[in-house]
C-alpha positions as CSV (number, residue, x, y, z in Angstrom):
1,M,0.0,0.0,0.0
2,R,2.8,2.4,1.0
3,L,4.7,1.6,-2.2
4,S,1.6,2.3,-4.3
5,L,1.1,5.7,-2.7
6,V,4.8,6.6,-3.4
7,M,4.3,5.6,-7.0
8,L,1.1,7.7,-7.3
9,L,2.9,10.7,-5.8
10,L,5.8,10.3,-8.2
11,M,3.4,10.1,-11.2
12,L,1.7,13.3,-10.0
13,L,5.0,15.1,-9.6
14,A,6.0,13.9,-13.1
15,V,2.8,15.3,-14.6
16,L,3.3,18.7,-12.9
17,A,7.0,18.8,-13.9
18,A,6.1,18.1,-17.5
19,Q,4.0,21.2,-17.6
20,Q,6.8,23.5,-16.5
21,P,8.8,25.3,-19.3
22,R,12.4,24.1,-19.4
23,S,15.3,23.6,-21.9
24,K,15.9,20.1,-23.0
25,P,19.2,18.6,-21.7
26,A,21.6,16.5,-23.8
27,L,21.2,12.8,-23.2
28,W,24.3,10.9,-22.2
29,V,24.0,7.2,-21.8
30,E,26.5,4.8,-20.1
31,V,26.2,1.1,-20.9
32,H,28.0,-0.7,-18.0
33,D,29.8,-4.0,-17.6
34,L,30.3,-4.9,-21.2
35,S,32.4,-8.0,-21.6
36,P,32.4,-11.1,-23.8
37,G,30.5,-13.0,-21.1
38,Y,27.2,-11.1,-21.6
39,R,24.7,-11.8,-24.3
40,L,24.5,-8.8,-26.6
41,E,21.0,-9.0,-28.2
42,R,19.3,-6.7,-25.7
43,V,22.3,-4.3,-25.7
44,E,22.0,-4.2,-29.5
45,E,18.3,-3.3,-29.2
46,A,19.0,-0.6,-26.7
47,L,21.8,0.9,-28.9
48,Q,19.5,0.9,-31.9
49,L,16.9,2.7,-29.9
50,L,19.4,5.3,-28.6
51,Q,21.0,6.0,-31.9
52,G,20.1,9.6,-33.0
53,R,18.5,10.3,-29.6
54,A,21.5,10.4,-27.2
55,E,24.2,13.0,-27.8
56,R,26.7,10.5,-26.6
57,V,26.7,6.8,-25.6
58,V,29.7,5.3,-23.8
59,L,30.3,1.5,-24.0
60,L,31.9,0.6,-20.7
61,V,34.2,-2.3,-21.4
62,I,35.7,-4.6,-18.7
63,P,39.1,-5.6,-20.3
64,A,39.6,-8.9,-18.5
65,R,36.6,-9.8,-16.4
66,K,37.7,-13.3,-15.8
67,A,39.6,-16.2,-17.5
68,G,38.4,-16.7,-21.0
69,E,36.8,-13.2,-21.1
70,R,39.7,-11.1,-22.2
71,V,38.5,-8.7,-24.8
72,S,41.5,-9.3,-27.2
73,E,40.8,-13.0,-27.3
74,R,37.1,-12.7,-28.4
75,P,36.9,-11.4,-32.0
76,E,33.1,-11.4,-32.1
77,F,33.0,-9.0,-29.1
78,V,35.7,-6.8,-30.7
79,S,33.6,-6.7,-33.9
80,F,30.6,-5.6,-31.8
81,L,32.6,-2.8,-30.3
82,R,34.1,-1.7,-33.6
83,K,30.6,-1.6,-35.1
84,W,29.2,0.8,-32.6
85,Q,32.4,2.8,-32.3
86,G,32.1,3.3,-36.1
87,R,28.6,4.8,-35.5
88,G,29.9,7.4,-33.1
89,M,29.7,5.6,-29.7
90,L,32.7,5.9,-27.3
91,I,34.7,3.2,-25.7
92,G,35.3,3.6,-22.0
93,M,37.4,1.4,-19.7
94,H,35.4,0.1,-16.7
95,G,38.0,-1.1,-14.3
96,Y,40.4,-3.9,-15.1
97,T,38.6,-7.1,-14.0
98,H,35.7,-5.2,-12.3
99,G,36.3,-7.3,-9.2
100,G,35.2,-5.8,-5.9
101,F,36.3,-2.2,-5.3
102,E,39.5,-2.6,-7.3
103,F,40.3,1.1,-7.6
104,F,39.5,1.9,-3.9
105,T,43.2,1.3,-3.3
106,S,46.7,2.9,-3.3
107,A,48.1,4.9,-6.1
108,E,50.6,2.2,-7.0
109,E,47.9,-0.5,-7.3
110,A,45.6,1.8,-9.3
111,A,48.5,2.6,-11.7
112,L,49.2,-1.1,-12.3
113,R,45.6,-2.0,-12.9
114,A,45.0,1.0,-15.2
115,E,48.0,0.1,-17.3
116,A,47.0,-3.6,-17.4
117,G,43.5,-2.6,-18.6
118,R,44.9,-0.2,-21.2
119,R,47.3,-3.0,-22.6
120,E,44.4,-5.4,-23.0
121,L,42.3,-2.9,-24.8
122,R,45.2,-1.9,-27.1
123,R,45.7,-5.6,-28.0
124,A,42.1,-5.5,-29.2
125,G,42.7,-2.3,-31.2
126,F,41.0,0.3,-28.8
127,E,42.3,3.3,-26.9
128,A,40.0,4.3,-24.1
129,E,40.0,8.0,-23.2
130,L,37.3,7.7,-20.5
131,F,37.4,5.7,-17.3
132,Y,34.6,4.6,-15.0
133,P,35.6,3.1,-11.7
134,P,33.6,0.0,-10.8
135,R,30.9,1.0,-8.4
136,Y,32.2,4.6,-8.8
137,A,34.6,3.7,-5.8
138,V,37.9,5.5,-5.8
139,T,40.4,6.8,-3.2
140,P,42.0,10.3,-3.5
141,W,45.2,8.5,-4.4
142,S,43.8,6.4,-7.2
143,M,41.8,9.4,-8.5
144,E,45.1,11.3,-9.0
145,V,46.4,8.4,-11.1
146,L,43.2,8.1,-13.2
147,E,43.0,11.9,-13.9
148,R,46.6,11.7,-15.1
149,E,46.0,8.6,-17.3
150,F,42.6,9.4,-18.8
151,E,41.0,12.5,-20.4
152,E,37.8,11.9,-18.4
153,V,36.9,10.1,-15.2
154,D,33.2,9.6,-14.6
155,L,31.8,9.3,-11.0
156,L,28.3,9.0,-9.6
157,T,27.8,12.7,-8.9
158,G,29.8,14.2,-11.8
159,V,32.4,14.1,-14.5
160,V,36.1,15.1,-14.2
161,K,37.3,16.2,-17.6
162,H,40.7,17.8,-18.2
163,G,40.9,18.7,-14.5
164,R,37.4,20.4,-14.5
165,W,34.5,19.2,-12.4
166,L,31.2,18.9,-14.3
167,P,28.3,18.3,-11.9
168,Y,26.4,15.8,-14.2
169,M,24.9,13.2,-11.9
170,S,24.4,9.7,-13.1
171,H,20.9,8.2,-12.9
172,D,20.7,4.4,-12.7
173,F,17.9,3.0,-15.0
174,T,18.3,-0.8,-14.5
175,T,18.4,-2.7,-11.2
176,P,17.3,-6.2,-10.0
177,V,14.9,-4.8,-7.4
178,L,12.2,-2.1,-7.4
179,S,12.6,-1.6,-11.1
180,G,9.2,0.0,-11.5
181,L,10.0,2.6,-8.8
182,L,13.4,3.3,-10.5
183,F,11.8,3.8,-13.9
184,R,9.4,6.5,-12.4
185,L,12.3,8.1,-10.5
186,S,14.3,8.3,-13.8
187,E,11.3,10.0,-15.5
188,L,10.9,12.5,-12.7
189,S,14.5,13.3,-12.5
190,L,14.6,13.9,-16.3
191,L,11.6,16.2,-16.1
192,L,13.0,18.2,-13.2
193,T,16.6,18.4,-14.3
194,K,18.1,21.9,-14.9
195,S,21.4,20.5,-15.9
196,E,22.6,20.8,-19.5
197,V,23.3,17.1,-19.5
198,Y,21.2,14.1,-18.3
199,R,23.3,11.0,-17.6
200,L,21.6,7.6,-17.7
201,S,23.2,4.3,-16.6
202,I,22.2,0.9,-18.1
203,H,23.3,-2.5,-16.9
204,P,23.0,-5.3,-19.5
205,A,22.3,-8.0,-16.9
206,Y,18.9,-6.3,-16.0
207,L,18.1,-5.1,-19.6
208,D,14.9,-7.1,-20.3
209,G,12.0,-6.4,-22.6
210,R,10.2,-4.3,-19.9
211,A,13.3,-2.2,-19.4
212,L,13.6,-1.6,-23.2
213,R,10.0,-0.4,-23.3
214,R,10.5,1.9,-20.4
215,L,13.7,3.2,-22.0
216,E,11.8,4.1,-25.2
217,E,9.1,5.8,-23.1
218,L,11.8,7.8,-21.3
219,V,13.5,9.1,-24.4
220,E,10.1,10.1,-25.9
221,L,9.2,11.8,-22.6
222,G,12.4,13.8,-22.9
223,G,11.6,14.9,-26.4
224,F,14.7,13.4,-27.9
225,E,14.8,12.8,-31.7
226,S,13.5,9.6,-33.1
227,G,15.8,6.8,-33.9
228,G,15.6,7.1,-37.7
229,C,13.9,5.9,-40.8
230,R,12.8,2.3,-41.0
231,Y,13.1,1.2,-44.6
232,S,11.8,-2.2,-45.9
233,E,14.7,-4.6,-46.1
234,Q,13.0,-6.4,-49.0
235,E,12.6,-3.3,-51.0
236,L,16.1,-2.1,-50.3
237,S,17.5,-5.5,-51.2
238,R,15.7,-5.4,-54.5
239,L,16.9,-1.9,-55.3
240,A,20.4,-2.6,-54.3
241,G,20.5,-5.7,-56.5
242,E,19.4,-3.6,-59.5
243,L,22.1,-1.0,-58.8
244,E,25.1,-3.4,-58.9
245,P,28.1,-1.6,-60.4
246,P,29.8,-2.6,-63.6
247,E,32.6,-5.2,-63.4
248,A,35.3,-2.6,-64.2
249,P,34.2,0.9,-63.1
250,N,36.4,3.7,-64.5
251,G,38.0,6.5,-62.5
252,T,38.9,6.9,-58.8
253,K,35.5,8.1,-57.6
254,R,33.5,5.4,-59.3
255,K,35.9,2.7,-58.1
256,A,35.6,4.1,-54.6
257,Y,31.8,4.0,-54.7
258,A,31.8,0.5,-56.1
259,L,34.1,-0.6,-53.3
260,L,31.7,1.0,-50.7
261,Y,28.8,-0.7,-52.4
262,H,30.3,-4.2,-52.2
263,L,31.4,-3.7,-48.6
264,N,27.8,-2.7,-47.7
265,M,26.3,-5.6,-49.6
266,Y,28.6,-8.1,-47.9
267,R,27.8,-6.8,-44.4
268,A,24.1,-7.0,-45.3
269,G,24.5,-10.7,-45.9
270,Q,24.2,-10.6,-49.7
271,G,27.0,-13.1,-50.4
272,R,30.7,-13.6,-50.1
273,E,31.3,-12.7,-53.7
274,H,30.8,-9.1,-52.7
275,L,33.8,-9.4,-50.3
276,M,35.9,-10.8,-53.1
277,R,35.0,-8.0,-55.4
278,A,35.7,-5.5,-52.7
279,E,39.2,-7.0,-52.2
280,R,39.9,-6.6,-55.9
281,L,38.6,-3.0,-56.0
282,A,40.7,-2.1,-53.0
283,K,43.8,-3.4,-54.8
284,E,43.0,-1.5,-58.0
285,L,42.4,1.7,-56.0
286,L,45.7,1.4,-54.2
287,S,47.5,0.5,-57.5
288,E,46.0,3.6,-59.2
289,R,47.1,5.8,-56.3
290,R,50.5,4.3,-56.4
291,R,50.8,5.1,-60.1
292,W,49.3,8.6,-60.0
293,G,50.0,9.7,-56.4
294,W,47.6,10.9,-53.8
295,G,47.5,14.5,-55.1
296,E,50.3,15.8,-52.9
297,E,52.0,17.2,-56.0
298,E,48.9,19.2,-56.8
299,A,50.1,22.8,-57.3
300,V,46.7,24.4,-57.4
301,P,45.1,24.0,-54.0
302,Q,41.6,25.1,-55.1
303,S,41.2,22.1,-57.4
304,S,38.0,20.7,-56.1
305,Y,38.2,17.6,-58.3
306,S,41.7,16.7,-57.0
307,L,40.5,17.0,-53.4
308,L,37.4,15.0,-54.2
309,E,39.3,12.2,-55.8
310,T,41.8,11.8,-53.0
311,S,39.0,12.0,-50.4
312,A,36.8,9.4,-52.1
313,A,39.8,7.0,-52.2
314,V,40.7,7.5,-48.5
315,W,37.1,7.2,-47.5
316,A,36.5,3.9,-49.3
317,L,39.8,2.3,-48.4
318,S,39.4,3.3,-44.7
319,E,36.0,1.6,-44.6
320,A,37.5,-1.4,-46.4
321,Y,40.3,-1.7,-43.8
322,L,37.9,-1.6,-41.0
323,Q,36.1,-4.6,-42.5
324,G,39.3,-6.6,-42.9
325,V,39.9,-5.7,-46.5
326,G,43.4,-4.3,-47.0
327,S,45.4,-5.9,-44.2
328,G,49.1,-5.7,-45.0
329,R,48.6,-2.4,-46.9
330,E,48.4,-0.2,-43.9
331,A,51.4,2.0,-44.9
332,E,49.8,2.9,-48.2
333,L,46.5,3.8,-46.7
334,L,48.2,6.0,-44.0
335,A,50.3,7.6,-46.8
336,G,47.0,8.6,-48.6
337,S,45.4,9.9,-45.4
338,D,48.6,11.9,-44.6
339,A,48.5,13.4,-48.1
340,L,44.8,14.4,-47.6
341,L,45.7,16.0,-44.3
342,R,48.5,18.0,-45.9
343,K,46.1,19.3,-48.6
344,L,43.6,20.3,-46.0
345,E,46.3,22.1,-43.9
346,L,47.0,24.3,-46.9
347,L,43.4,25.0,-47.4
348,T,42.8,25.8,-43.8
349,F,45.6,28.4,-44.0
350,F,43.6,30.2,-46.7
351,S,40.3,29.7,-44.8
352,Y,38.9,27.6,-47.6
353,S,38.6,30.8,-49.7
354,F,39.9,29.5,-53.0
355,G,36.4,28.9,-54.3
356,L,36.4,25.2,-53.4
357,K,33.0,23.6,-53.8
358,P,31.4,22.5,-50.6
359,N,31.0,18.9,-51.8
360,A,34.8,18.5,-52.1
361,I,35.2,19.9,-48.6
362,G,32.5,17.6,-47.3
363,Y,34.1,14.6,-48.8
364,A,37.4,15.5,-47.2
365,A,35.9,15.7,-43.7
366,L,34.1,12.4,-44.2
367,A,37.3,10.7,-45.4
368,L,39.4,12.0,-42.5
369,E,36.9,10.9,-39.9
370,R,36.9,7.4,-41.4
371,A,40.7,7.5,-41.6
372,S,40.9,8.3,-37.9
373,V,38.9,5.2,-37.0
374,A,41.1,3.1,-39.3
375,A,44.3,4.6,-37.9
376,E,43.1,3.9,-34.4
377,A,42.5,0.2,-35.3
378,M,46.1,0.1,-36.6
379,G,47.4,1.4,-33.3
380,E,48.3,4.8,-34.8
381,Q,46.8,6.9,-32.0
382,E,48.6,10.1,-32.7
383,R,47.7,10.0,-36.4
384,A,44.1,9.2,-35.5
385,R,44.1,12.3,-33.2
386,R,45.4,14.6,-36.0
387,Y,42.8,13.2,-38.5
388,R,40.0,13.7,-36.0
389,K,41.1,17.2,-35.1
390,K,41.2,18.3,-38.8
391,A,37.8,16.6,-39.6
392,A,36.2,18.5,-36.7
393,E,37.8,21.8,-37.9
394,V,36.5,21.2,-41.5
395,G,33.0,20.4,-40.1
396,R,33.0,23.7,-38.3
397,A,34.2,25.5,-41.4
398,L,31.2,24.1,-43.3
399,L,28.9,25.2,-40.4
400,R,30.3,28.8,-40.7
401,M,29.5,28.8,-44.4
402,Q,26.0,27.7,-43.6
403,E,25.5,30.3,-40.9
404,S,27.0,33.2,-42.8
405,S,24.8,33.0,-45.9
406,G,22.1,30.5,-45.1
407,A,23.5,28.3,-47.9
408,W,26.7,26.8,-49.4
409,R,28.1,28.2,-52.6
410,D,26.5,26.6,-55.6
411,G,29.7,26.3,-57.7
412,P,29.8,28.8,-60.6
413,Y,26.2,29.8,-60.1
414,R,24.8,32.5,-57.9
415,L,25.2,32.8,-54.2
416,A,21.9,31.7,-52.8
417,P,19.9,33.9,-50.4
418,G,18.2,30.9,-48.8
419,W,18.6,27.2,-48.4
420,R,16.1,26.3,-51.1
421,D,18.2,27.9,-53.8
422,I,21.2,25.6,-53.9
423,S,22.4,22.3,-55.5
424,T,21.2,19.2,-53.8
425,A,24.6,17.5,-54.6
426,Y,26.6,20.2,-52.8
427,Q,24.2,20.4,-49.9
428,S,24.3,16.6,-49.4
429,M,28.1,16.4,-49.2
430,A,28.4,19.5,-47.1
431,L,25.9,17.9,-44.7
432,S,28.0,14.8,-44.7
433,G,31.1,16.9,-43.8
434,M,29.3,18.4,-40.9
435,L,28.2,15.0,-39.7
436,A,31.9,13.8,-39.8
437,G,32.9,17.0,-38.0
438,Y,30.2,16.2,-35.4
439,A,31.5,12.7,-34.9
440,S,35.1,14.0,-34.6
441,T,34.2,16.6,-32.0
442,P,34.4,15.8,-28.3
443,P,31.0,15.2,-26.6
444,G,29.9,18.3,-24.8
445,E,31.3,20.6,-27.6
446,R,28.9,19.4,-30.4
447,G,25.9,21.7,-29.8
448,R,26.3,24.0,-32.8
449,L,27.3,21.3,-35.2
450,R,24.3,19.2,-34.1
451,A,22.0,22.1,-34.7
452,G,23.5,22.6,-38.1
453,V,23.1,18.9,-39.0
454,L,19.5,18.9,-38.0
455,A,18.9,22.1,-40.0
456,G,20.5,20.4,-43.0
457,I,18.2,17.4,-42.7
458,A,15.2,19.7,-42.3
459,F,16.2,21.5,-45.5
460,F,16.0,18.3,-47.4
461,E,12.6,17.5,-45.9
462,R,11.3,21.0,-47.1
463,L,12.7,20.3,-50.6
464,R,10.8,17.0,-50.7
465,K,7.5,18.7,-49.8
466,E,7.9,21.6,-52.2
467,D,9.9,21.3,-55.4
468,G,11.5,17.9,-55.0
469,Y,15.2,17.2,-55.3
470,Y,17.1,18.8,-58.1
471,G,20.7,18.8,-59.4
472,V,21.5,22.5,-60.0
473,L,19.9,25.9,-59.8
474,Y,21.0,28.1,-62.8
475,T,21.3,31.9,-62.7
476,N,18.0,32.3,-64.5
477,G,16.2,30.4,-61.7
478,T,15.8,27.2,-63.7
479,L,16.0,23.9,-61.7
480,A,17.8,21.2,-63.7
481,G,18.5,17.5,-63.1
482,D,17.2,15.0,-60.5
483,G,19.0,15.3,-57.2
484,T,17.3,12.3,-55.6
485,A,20.5,10.2,-55.5
486,M,22.5,12.8,-53.7
487,A,19.6,13.5,-51.2
488,L,19.4,9.8,-50.5
489,Q,23.2,9.7,-50.0
490,G,22.9,12.5,-47.4
491,F,20.2,10.5,-45.6
492,A,22.3,7.3,-45.6
493,V,25.3,9.1,-44.1
494,A,23.1,10.8,-41.5
495,E,21.7,7.4,-40.5
496,S,25.2,6.0,-40.3
497,Y,26.1,8.7,-37.7
498,G,23.0,8.1,-35.7
499,F,20.7,11.0,-37.0
500,A,17.1,10.3,-38.1
501,A,16.5,11.1,-41.7
502,P,13.4,11.2,-43.9
503,C,12.4,8.0,-45.8
504,I,12.4,8.2,-49.5
505,L,12.3,5.4,-52.0
506,P,14.1,6.4,-55.2
507,S,13.0,5.9,-58.8
508,M,15.5,3.7,-60.6
509,P,18.0,5.5,-62.8
510,G,18.5,4.3,-66.4
511,R,22.1,3.3,-65.7
512,W,24.3,2.7,-62.7
513,D,24.4,5.7,-60.4
514,P,27.3,5.4,-57.9
515,N,25.8,7.7,-55.3
516,M,22.4,5.9,-55.3
517,A,24.1,2.5,-55.2
518,F,26.1,3.5,-52.2
519,A,23.1,5.0,-50.4
520,V,20.7,2.1,-51.0
521,S,23.4,-0.5,-50.1
522,R,24.3,1.5,-47.0
523,L,20.7,1.7,-45.8
524,L,20.3,-2.0,-46.5
525,E,23.4,-2.7,-44.3
526,L,22.0,-0.5,-41.5
527,A,18.6,-2.3,-41.7
528,T,20.1,-5.8,-41.5
529,R,22.5,-5.4,-38.6
530,S,22.5,-8.3,-36.2
531,P,24.4,-9.1,-33.0
532,Q,24.8,-12.7,-34.1
533,D,26.9,-11.5,-37.1
534,P,28.6,-8.3,-36.0
535,W,30.5,-7.8,-39.3
536,K,27.2,-6.8,-40.8
537,S,28.1,-3.6,-39.0
538,G,29.5,-0.2,-40.0
């Protein structure tokens, strides 16, 4: 009886709180206790639900929970982590073995355990920048060690980041007892929070069907964006099959898109022959770049096409490497990524003022963000940091272009007074560049980029309802060409980074369209992800 009265009171408070004006906090979610010993199906469902709704999700990994559960010795678990890291989620270290209060100890013991955990994660190809003490239990001496070793240490009542204390309290959402009461308390605390961040902790051991339903109710109550478009797998599979690229596509960009298509199709379970063709295309791309160079000899920095070709190759080859295609050719991929970085350093010096088209700049940001993930998987942490830093910088540059004129430049055509009056192709890749910049920017500093991305997606939705998608707007006001393929590509990239995008089903082109083939195959891959086959991931 007493518990029922408490629940009734909490519900009444929640209703009253919901009626009060307030600003929406950013949602940060922490998934605790991840190790090879847990089943991942429910975790997978929760991550799918949170994608596009949470500003950040941290996967808290126990490096060596017990014998037989070392992360580096379980490739299927490593694949699961890489998949979600590739979609923008962070890897955090959650103790070493998670046994007892292992960091409620001396500085010496804390240092030994932190280093042992780091070594184990590095063997698996991960570098954790965040640390969560098991049960949030630390001594002042171990805390000093953790602050020195990690960029961020998360505790129950707040976050320590670069020596600064951020009072973001963690709210536990899953527990073996009184779960109904805990769900209501989470809802109430969300409605009453005045913090800019709302932290939510989830424990896989208690993540059942009821908890998943409550989690969905909670994010809807908070007004967070929906999880994305749900395309029909059957329809996407049919379209993707009809869009198969030619056996020998010509040119760097077309080869890169064909490689991306085959990678997506393989991960979507469409047959091993796609993996074999991806391997062949990766070799051809690298051979072509070996023959012609990565564009580092390019004397004219404003050459959009040169930048675009290099970026497309780096993007596709980085994705290939992350899926196991290209092992043994790491040095060549890093050489290409370094060349792209050098080109962008020169362009940054001139503030991108050479008249470069925004699609080329967008491609470059997308390529460097993917290259940063590939470099991290190779153990090239410093390179990965430089690539991420530049991708974030380019994303902000695209945002400034958007904010200064309301549109990106439409190549040789007029500067547009509003977002409707620009090329869909340029808008799509500029949006992709901002998405890559968003993924490369530290959580907590993404607010403006997130707003820009959402505005870009809203722009496409307005186009769909008004004039439809077009290729170019000429100076006389004439709309020319069908921009559906590029609009769909923008949506596919947005979905890849966890942003909800509108559903459109394209009309089939008369011949192979590389942008549409990539987009449809990518959406098919996203729709068919499964924890039982983690390499169907991105």
